[in-house]
VMD Tcl script that draws the C-alpha trace (Angstrom):
set ca {
  {118.57 93.72 107.78}
  {120.03 94.28 104.40}
  {123.77 94.81 103.55}
  {125.77 96.87 101.20}
  {129.51 96.32 100.52}
  {131.25 99.41 99.09}
  {134.69 99.04 97.64}
  {137.18 101.12 95.81}
  {138.06 99.90 92.32}
  {141.15 97.84 91.84}
  {144.74 98.80 90.47}
  {144.88 100.81 87.29}
  {147.40 100.69 84.55}
  {150.69 102.53 85.07}
  {150.33 106.33 84.37}
  {146.60 106.33 85.34}
  {144.09 105.99 82.93}
  {140.76 104.29 83.26}
  {141.35 100.59 82.76}
  {142.46 98.10 85.20}
  {146.22 96.64 85.01}
  {146.81 92.92 85.00}
  {147.75 93.17 88.64}
  {144.29 94.90 89.29}
  {142.52 92.25 87.57}
  {144.34 89.59 89.49}
  {143.71 91.28 92.85}
  {140.10 91.65 91.99}
  {139.72 88.00 91.23}
  {141.25 87.12 94.61}
  {138.95 89.41 96.62}
  {135.96 88.40 94.54}
  {136.57 84.67 95.25}
  {135.70 85.50 98.87}
  {132.94 87.90 98.34}
  {129.19 87.71 97.78}
  {126.79 86.56 96.95}
  {125.12 89.78 95.90}
  {121.49 90.46 94.76}
  {122.51 93.66 93.03}
  {125.83 95.05 91.74}
  {126.51 98.61 90.82}
  {129.66 100.61 89.74}
  {130.40 104.16 88.85}
  {130.30 104.91 85.12}
  {134.18 104.69 85.05}
  {135.38 101.60 83.15}
  {137.85 100.65 85.87}
  {134.89 100.29 88.36}
  {132.88 98.14 85.93}
  {136.03 96.06 85.13}
  {136.61 95.64 88.91}
  {133.20 94.20 89.49}
  {133.57 91.87 86.34}
  {137.04 90.66 87.36}
  {135.63 89.91 90.87}
  {133.10 87.58 89.13}
  {129.93 89.69 89.28}
  {127.82 90.95 86.54}
  {126.92 94.63 86.77}
  {123.25 95.52 87.16}
  {123.57 99.29 87.13}
  {125.76 102.32 87.06}
  {125.64 105.04 89.76}
  {125.65 108.63 88.73}
  {125.66 111.22 91.35}
  {124.09 113.87 89.20}
  {126.12 116.52 91.24}
  {128.83 118.86 90.05}
  {132.04 117.36 91.62}
  {134.27 120.38 90.87}
  {133.32 122.17 94.25}
  {133.98 119.15 96.42}
  {137.26 118.58 94.57}
  {138.30 122.03 95.50}
  {137.40 121.32 99.16}
  {139.51 118.24 98.97}
  {142.44 120.06 97.49}
  {142.23 122.89 99.93}
  {142.16 120.58 102.78}
  {144.17 117.60 101.59}
  {142.53 115.42 104.23}
  {144.11 112.11 102.92}
  {147.48 113.40 103.82}
  {146.61 113.98 107.48}
  {147.49 111.72 110.41}
  {143.80 111.06 110.85}
  {142.29 111.46 107.51}
  {138.66 110.53 108.41}
  {138.67 113.04 111.26}
  {139.83 115.73 108.86}
  {137.22 114.71 106.36}
  {134.51 114.67 109.03}
  {135.40 118.40 109.84}
  {134.91 119.27 106.05}
  {131.57 117.38 105.89}
  {130.26 119.09 109.02}
  {131.12 122.31 107.48}
  {128.23 121.85 105.07}
  {128.62 122.98 101.44}
  {129.63 120.96 98.51}
  {131.27 118.00 100.23}
  {128.36 117.34 102.42}
  {126.10 117.52 99.29}
  {128.27 115.06 97.51}
  {128.14 112.58 100.51}
  {124.40 112.90 100.68}
  {124.13 112.27 96.98}
  {126.13 109.01 97.30}
  {124.38 107.87 100.38}
  {121.19 108.36 98.64}
  {122.38 106.19 95.68}
  {123.59 103.45 98.09}
  {120.11 103.57 99.85}
  {118.32 103.20 96.64}
  {120.41 100.10 95.85}
  {119.97 98.45 99.18}
  {116.33 99.21 99.82}
  {115.17 97.23 96.78}
  {116.96 94.14 98.33}
  {114.91 91.43 100.09}
  {115.41 91.00 103.74}
  {118.81 89.66 104.35}
  {120.05 90.48 100.94}
  {123.41 92.17 100.00}
  {124.59 94.47 97.23}
  {127.83 95.51 96.15}
  {128.76 98.97 94.94}
  {132.39 99.68 93.26}
  {133.35 103.40 93.46}
  {136.44 105.70 93.98}
  {138.71 106.98 96.58}
  {137.41 110.11 98.15}
  {133.85 109.51 97.12}
  {133.47 106.42 99.29}
  {135.11 108.11 102.40}
  {132.96 111.05 102.05}
  {129.79 108.97 101.87}
  {130.77 106.92 104.78}
  {131.64 109.98 106.96}
  {128.17 111.39 105.85}
  {126.34 108.23 106.96}
  {128.23 107.83 110.22}
  {129.01 111.52 111.16}
  {129.17 110.60 114.96}
  {131.42 107.56 114.47}
  {134.84 107.30 116.00}
  {136.63 108.37 112.81}
  {140.03 108.17 114.36}
  {139.61 104.46 114.56}
  {138.81 104.15 110.80}
  {142.56 104.35 109.64}
  {143.86 105.33 106.25}
  {141.85 106.26 103.19}
  {141.00 103.18 101.17}
  {143.57 101.42 99.05}
  {142.40 99.71 95.84}
  {139.69 97.08 96.83}
  {139.34 98.19 100.24}
  {136.04 99.54 101.52}
  {133.26 98.96 104.05}
  {130.32 96.71 104.80}
  {127.20 98.51 105.89}
  {124.11 97.27 107.66}
  {120.82 98.80 106.71}
  {117.86 98.45 109.08}
  {115.63 100.19 111.66}
  {112.32 102.19 111.62}
  {112.85 104.42 109.62}
  {115.36 102.27 107.82}
  {118.90 103.66 107.52}
  {122.53 102.66 107.56}
  {123.13 101.44 111.10}
  {126.58 99.84 111.25}
  {130.02 99.93 109.42}
  {132.68 97.41 109.24}
  {135.90 98.52 107.47}
  {137.09 95.87 104.79}
  {140.86 96.03 104.61}
  {143.11 93.94 102.36}
  {145.77 91.83 104.42}
  {149.31 93.22 103.98}
  {151.34 90.84 101.84}
}
mol new
graphics top color blue
foreach p $ca { graphics top sphere $p radius 0.5 }
foreach p [lrange $ca 0 end-1] q [lrange $ca 1 end] { graphics top cylinder $p $q radius 0.2 }
display resetview
């Protein structure tokens, strides 16, 4: 079995932007202290994702690019506003099941995750740092028949999931949500 940990980037500077705030760096250090080891570390091309991995204490091996136009899935998101519903992963699964650009985005991200983990030795783990919305879409795409109501809220900064990869043919077989403790 191989493992993939996917996490949302840490806290950004006030007003948005692409860099982490000092609070984001501090949070990434705390989470990173209990994470790993990882045989591969990948991030999106966004500086905040790369900064998160580095603040967690991990060198970045590669950047993941979906090579898909994200405007259409963004329009699906805005039309449905799944993250504002009482059961966000259930609402998102309905969008993914509808096919179209959101499913295409989910498949593109899952393919990147698969390529990252398949290169690992047996028992190895990888870390991928990404973004809200993208991680949730990919998880729903991987586990379309899961109990999405039990998955809770969309991911806060540095939350995510740990996936198991195994089987014949190999595939993502299990998903454990990684939530941060409330202070």
